C-alpha positions as CSV (number, residue, x, y, z in Angstrom):
1,X,69.7,18.3,-0.9
2,X,71.4,21.4,0.4
3,X,74.8,19.6,0.7
4,X,74.5,18.2,-2.9
5,X,73.9,21.7,-4.3
6,X,76.9,23.1,-2.4
7,X,79.1,20.3,-3.7
8,X,78.0,20.9,-7.3
9,X,78.7,24.7,-6.9
10,X,82.1,24.1,-5.4
11,X,83.0,21.6,-8.2
12,X,81.9,24.0,-10.9
13,X,83.9,26.8,-9.3
14,X,87.1,24.7,-9.3
15,X,86.5,23.8,-12.9
16,X,86.1,27.5,-13.9
17,X,89.4,28.5,-12.4
18,X,91.4,25.4,-13.3
19,X,90.4,25.2,-16.9
20,X,91.4,28.8,-17.5
21,X,92.5,28.2,-21.2
22,X,89.0,27.4,-22.4
23,X,87.2,30.2,-20.6
24,X,87.9,33.9,-20.8
25,X,88.3,36.0,-17.6
26,X,85.0,37.8,-18.2
27,X,83.2,34.5,-18.7
28,X,84.7,33.1,-15.6
29,X,83.6,36.1,-13.6
30,X,80.1,35.8,-15.0
31,X,79.9,32.2,-14.1
32,X,81.1,32.9,-10.6
33,X,78.5,35.6,-10.2
34,X,75.8,33.2,-11.4
35,X,77.0,30.6,-8.9
36,X,77.0,33.2,-6.1
37,X,73.4,34.2,-6.9
38,X,72.4,30.5,-7.1
39,X,73.9,29.9,-3.7
40,X,72.0,32.9,-2.2
41,X,68.7,31.8,-3.7
42,X,69.2,28.2,-2.7
43,X,70.0,29.1,0.9
44,X,67.0,31.4,1.1
45,X,64.8,28.7,-0.3
46,X,66.0,26.1,2.1
47,X,65.6,28.5,5.0
48,X,62.1,29.3,4.0
49,X,61.2,25.6,3.6
50,X,62.6,24.9,7.0
51,X,60.7,27.8,8.6
52,X,57.4,26.6,6.9
53,X,58.0,23.0,8.2
54,X,58.7,24.3,11.7
55,X,55.5,26.4,11.6
56,X,53.4,23.4,10.5
57,X,54.9,21.4,13.4
58,X,53.9,24.1,15.9
59,X,50.4,24.3,14.4
60,X,50.1,20.5,14.8
61,X,51.2,20.9,18.4
62,X,48.6,23.6,19.0
63,X,45.9,21.5,17.5
64,X,46.8,18.6,19.8
65,X,46.6,20.8,22.9
66,X,43.1,22.0,22.2
67,X,40.8,21.2,25.2
68,X,37.7,19.1,25.1
69,X,34.6,19.6,27.3
70,X,33.8,17.2,30.1
71,X,30.3,17.1,31.4
72,X,31.4,16.0,34.8
73,X,34.2,18.5,35.5
74,X,33.7,21.4,37.9
75,X,36.9,23.5,37.5
76,X,38.4,25.2,40.5
77,X,41.7,27.0,41.0
78,X,44.3,25.7,43.5
79,X,47.4,27.5,44.7
80,X,48.1,31.2,44.1
81,X,45.9,33.7,42.2
82,X,48.5,34.1,39.6
83,X,51.8,32.3,38.9
84,X,51.8,29.0,40.9
85,X,48.0,28.5,40.6
86,X,46.6,25.6,38.5
87,X,43.1,24.4,37.6
88,X,41.7,21.0,38.6
89,X,38.3,19.3,38.3
90,X,37.4,19.8,42.0
91,X,34.6,17.3,42.0
92,X,36.9,14.6,40.7
93,X,39.4,14.8,43.5
94,X,37.3,14.3,46.6
95,X,38.7,10.8,47.2
96,X,42.3,11.2,46.2
97,X,44.9,9.8,48.6
98,X,48.2,11.6,47.7
99,X,49.6,14.5,45.6
100,X,52.9,15.1,44.0
101,X,54.3,18.6,43.3
102,X,57.3,18.7,41.0
103,X,59.2,22.0,40.6
104,X,58.9,24.0,43.8
105,X,61.1,27.0,44.3
106,X,60.8,28.9,47.5
107,X,57.1,28.2,47.9
108,X,54.5,25.6,46.9
109,X,51.1,27.3,47.1
110,X,49.5,24.6,45.1
111,X,50.8,21.8,47.3
112,X,49.9,23.6,50.5
113,X,46.4,24.4,49.2
114,X,45.7,20.7,48.5
115,X,47.2,19.5,51.7
116,X,45.1,22.0,53.7
117,X,41.8,21.5,51.9
118,X,41.9,17.7,51.9
119,X,44.3,16.8,54.7
120,X,46.3,14.5,52.4
121,X,50.1,14.3,52.1
122,X,51.7,16.3,49.3
123,X,55.2,15.2,48.3
124,X,57.3,18.0,46.9
125,X,60.3,17.5,44.6
126,X,63.0,19.9,43.7
127,X,66.8,19.4,43.6
128,X,67.8,22.8,42.2
129,X,66.3,25.4,44.6
130,X,67.8,25.2,48.1
131,X,64.7,26.8,49.6
132,X,62.4,24.6,51.7
133,X,58.8,25.7,51.5
134,X,56.7,25.4,54.6
135,X,52.9,24.7,55.0
136,X,51.7,25.3,58.5
137,X,48.1,24.1,57.7
138,X,48.8,20.9,55.9
139,X,51.2,18.0,55.5
140,X,53.8,18.6,52.8
141,X,56.9,16.4,52.6
142,X,59.9,17.9,50.8
143,X,62.3,15.7,48.8
144,X,65.7,17.1,47.6
145,X,65.2,15.1,44.4
146,X,64.1,15.8,40.8
147,X,62.1,13.8,38.3
148,X,64.1,12.3,35.5
149,X,64.1,9.8,32.7
150,X,66.1,7.4,34.9
151,X,67.5,7.1,38.4
152,X,70.8,9.0,38.4
153,X,73.0,11.4,40.3
154,X,74.1,14.3,38.0
155,X,76.4,17.1,39.3
156,X,75.5,16.0,42.9
157,X,71.8,16.2,42.3
158,X,69.5,13.2,42.7
159,X,67.1,12.2,40.0
160,X,64.5,9.4,39.9
161,X,61.7,8.3,37.7
162,X,58.0,9.2,38.1
163,X,57.1,5.5,38.3
164,X,59.5,4.8,41.2
165,X,58.5,8.0,43.1
166,X,54.9,7.0,42.9
167,X,55.5,3.5,43.9
168,X,57.5,4.6,46.9
169,X,55.0,7.1,48.3
170,X,51.6,6.0,47.0
171,X,50.2,5.4,43.5
172,X,46.5,5.2,44.2
173,X,44.2,8.2,43.9
174,X,47.1,10.4,42.7
175,X,47.1,14.1,41.7
176,X,50.2,15.5,40.1
177,X,51.5,19.1,39.4
178,X,54.6,19.5,37.3
179,X,56.5,22.6,36.4
180,X,60.1,21.5,35.8
181,X,61.3,23.9,33.1
182,X,61.5,21.5,30.2
183,X,62.6,18.4,32.0
184,X,59.1,17.1,31.6
185,X,59.6,15.8,28.1
186,X,62.3,13.3,28.7
187,X,60.8,12.2,32.0
188,X,57.3,11.6,30.6
189,X,58.7,10.0,27.4
190,X,60.3,7.4,29.6
191,X,57.2,6.8,31.8
192,X,55.1,3.8,30.8
193,X,51.4,4.3,30.1
194,X,50.6,2.0,33.0
195,X,52.3,4.4,35.4
196,X,50.5,7.4,33.8
197,X,47.2,5.7,34.2
198,X,47.6,5.8,38.0
199,X,47.4,9.6,37.9
200,X,43.8,10.9,38.2
201,X,44.7,14.5,37.2
202,X,47.9,16.0,35.9
203,X,48.3,19.8,36.0
204,X,51.5,20.9,34.4
205,X,53.3,23.7,32.7
206,X,54.9,22.6,29.4
207,X,57.9,24.4,28.0
208,X,59.1,24.7,24.4
209,X,57.7,24.0,21.0
210,X,60.3,22.9,18.4
211,X,62.0,19.9,20.1
212,X,61.3,16.7,18.3
213,X,60.2,14.9,21.5
214,X,57.4,17.4,22.4
215,X,54.6,16.3,20.0
216,X,55.1,12.5,20.6
217,X,54.9,13.1,24.3
218,X,51.7,15.1,24.0
219,X,50.2,12.4,21.8
220,X,51.3,9.8,24.4
221,X,49.6,11.7,27.2
222,X,46.4,11.9,25.2
223,X,46.2,8.2,25.1
224,X,45.5,8.3,28.9
225,X,44.2,11.8,29.5
226,X,41.8,14.3,28.1
227,X,43.1,17.9,27.7
228,X,40.6,19.9,29.7
229,X,42.3,23.3,30.0
230,X,44.9,25.3,28.2
231,X,46.4,28.6,29.3
232,X,49.5,30.4,28.0
233,X,52.0,31.9,30.4
234,X,52.1,35.6,29.7
235,X,55.7,35.7,31.0
236,X,56.7,33.7,28.0
237,X,54.8,35.4,25.1
238,X,56.8,35.0,21.9
239,X,56.4,35.7,18.2
240,X,58.9,32.9,17.5
241,X,56.5,30.4,18.9
242,X,53.7,31.3,16.5
243,X,51.0,30.0,16.0
244,X,51.5,29.2,19.7
245,X,51.2,32.5,21.6
246,X,53.9,31.7,24.1
247,X,56.9,29.4,24.8
248,X,55.3,28.0,28.0
249,X,51.7,26.9,28.5
250,X,49.7,25.3,31.4
251,X,47.5,22.3,30.7
252,X,45.1,20.2,32.8
253,X,45.0,16.6,31.9
254,X,42.2,14.4,33.3
255,X,42.4,10.6,33.2
256,X,39.9,9.1,30.8
257,X,38.9,6.7,33.6
258,X,37.2,9.7,35.3
259,X,36.3,12.2,32.6
260,X,33.1,12.0,30.7
261,X,33.0,13.7,27.3
262,X,30.1,16.0,26.6
263,X,28.5,19.2,27.6
264,X,29.0,22.6,26.0
265,X,32.0,23.1,23.6
266,X,35.2,23.8,25.5
267,X,35.9,27.4,26.1
268,X,38.7,29.2,28.0
269,X,37.9,29.1,31.7
270,X,37.5,32.5,33.5
271,X,39.4,30.9,36.4
272,X,42.6,31.1,34.3
273,X,44.6,34.1,35.3
274,X,47.8,35.8,34.0
275,X,51.0,34.5,35.6
276,X,52.2,38.1,35.7
277,X,49.2,40.4,36.4
278,X,51.1,43.5,35.4
279,X,51.8,42.2,31.9
280,X,49.4,41.8,29.0
281,X,48.0,38.4,28.2
282,X,48.7,36.6,25.0
283,X,46.0,34.0,24.8
284,X,44.8,32.7,21.4
285,X,47.2,34.6,19.1
286,X,50.9,35.4,19.2
287,X,51.8,39.0,20.3
288,X,51.8,41.6,17.6
289,X,55.2,43.0,16.4
């Protein structure tokens, strides 16, 4: 639509100046002025329409992320008190066999906490940060590898699929934590539902809001999981993300094989904590200007 309008305006402008004999100078100038105003109004209208459409898309995403209440979930926090801590349904992980922690950095408080409490192996994946976290009280196994949509070596870094990583190190009784700075979307989009169904609980930080892949992946995850918790990262509060309060948000997904819908209406858990305790929270509404 926008391109067609521009072509019509350019064509009219050429006609105005080429057919000079039939149009006076003043009339030509008047026509050009009208064309300029038309362009400005059309551009503003198209921009407003695009902004409104993007806002509706973000509202749809926010609606899709709203938690439900499970009558058989007892939430507990694992990992750090602030950034690096994630909520899980503690009573639903007593019999899990293996955990996977994607996106580590210099430490993996979440992985070490699970490895220590339950004495199960936790496989850690990160191909960007050269630091190797240690856990003196539990078994954590570091892999200099990242999760990806397909097996590949990119810029000297090794990537593999979630399905292959689970098949290699254990895909029964699985708990997963994922914080991979936006790489989650392509990776999960490429993961078959049958692989996702092997995961009992998936605690993750999601990043972004406008990319076309985001909502389809969230809807895909909801075929297998219930959204049980939602918390916005106060290090990423953003007006531009409205009605989402922030560009990054942590969710807890519980497999529908385990979760039982019911109980009181879902409310924000008091176990959620600010990622940056010195900064104000931005839960529920975008930050004021």
